[in-house]
C-alpha positions in Angstrom: -103.3 -13.2 -10.5 -105.9 -15.4 -12.4 -105.1 -18.3 -10.0 -105.6 -16.1 -6.9 -108.9 -14.9 -8.4 -110.1 -18.4 -9.0 -109.1 -19.4 -5.5 -111.0 -16.5 -4.0 -114.1 -17.5 -6.1 -113.9 -21.1 -4.9 -113.6 -20.1 -1.2 -116.3 -17.4 -1.3 -119.0 -18.3 1.2 -117.0 -21.1 2.8 -114.1 -19.2 4.3 -114.6 -20.3 7.9 -115.0 -23.9 6.8 -111.8 -23.8 4.8 -110.0 -22.0 7.7 -111.2 -24.7 10.1 -110.0 -27.5 7.9 -106.7 -25.7 7.6 -106.3 -25.4 11.3 -107.2 -29.1 11.9 -104.7 -30.3 9.2 -102.0 -28.0 10.6 -102.4 -29.4 14.1 -102.5 -33.0 12.8 -99.4 -32.4 10.7 -97.6 -30.6 13.5 -98.3 -33.5 15.9 -97.2 -36.2 13.5 -94.0 -34.2 12.5 -93.2 -33.6 16.2 -93.6 -37.2 17.1 -91.4 -38.4 14.3 -88.8 -35.7 15.2 -88.9 -36.7 18.9 -88.5 -40.4 18.1 -85.4 -39.9 15.9 -84.0 -37.2 18.2 -84.2 -39.7 21.1 -82.6 -42.4 18.9 -79.9 -40.0 17.9 -79.1 -39.0 21.4 -79.1 -42.6 22.6 -76.6 -43.6 19.8 -74.7 -40.3 20.3 -75.3 -39.6 16.6 -76.4 -36.2 15.3 -76.7 -37.8 11.8 -79.5 -40.0 13.0 -81.4 -37.0 14.4 -80.9 -35.2 11.1 -82.2 -38.2 9.1 -85.2 -38.3 11.4 -85.9 -34.6 10.8 -85.6 -35.1 7.1 -88.0 -38.1 7.2 -90.5 -36.1 9.3 -90.3 -33.2 6.8 -90.9 -35.5 3.9 -94.1 -37.0 5.4 -95.4 -33.7 6.7 -94.8 -31.8 3.4 -96.4 -34.7 1.4 -99.4 -34.7 3.7 -99.8 -30.9 3.5 -99.9 -31.2 -0.3 -102.4 -34.0 -0.2 -104.7 -32.1 2.2 -104.5 -28.9 0.1 -105.3 -30.9 -3.1 -108.3 -32.6 -1.4 -109.7 -29.3 -0.1 -109.3 -27.8 -3.6 -111.2 -30.6 -5.3 -113.9 -30.6 -2.6 -114.4 -26.9 -3.1 -114.4 -27.2 -6.9 -117.0 -30.0 -6.8 -119.2 -28.1 -4.4 -119.1 -25.0 -6.5 -119.2 -26.4 -10.0 -120.8 -29.9 -9.6 -119.2 -33.0 -11.1 -115.7 -32.5 -12.4 -115.1 -32.4 -16.2 -113.8 -35.6 -17.9 -110.1 -36.0 -17.5 -107.9 -35.5 -20.6 -107.2 -39.2 -20.8 -110.8 -40.3 -20.7 -112.2 -42.1 -23.8 -114.9 -40.4 -25.9 -118.3 -40.5 -24.2 -116.9 -41.0 -20.7 -118.9 -39.3 -17.9 -118.0 -38.7 -14.3 -119.7 -40.9 -11.7 -123.0 -39.4 -10.5 -123.4 -37.1 -13.5 
């Protein structure tokens, strides 16, 4: 529940912007995944191999799922930086380290 509350706080006042970014990424991911699927489906039908079509589907899923995770992470860090300013120093940073621009 705490994570959902934090998410709500980060998105507050920027809901339409985040929604729009989500729509744009969903369309981009759908197009890329569809093209990869079509390519391998065509190769599989040409070679009369359902295994090739399955491999293509799996490769398309790997790329689209990874891109979805990357997009969500970038939106989170963008919202966090806009709301809270410069991010805190990472755990691995040496003593006295400051974020760029702080």
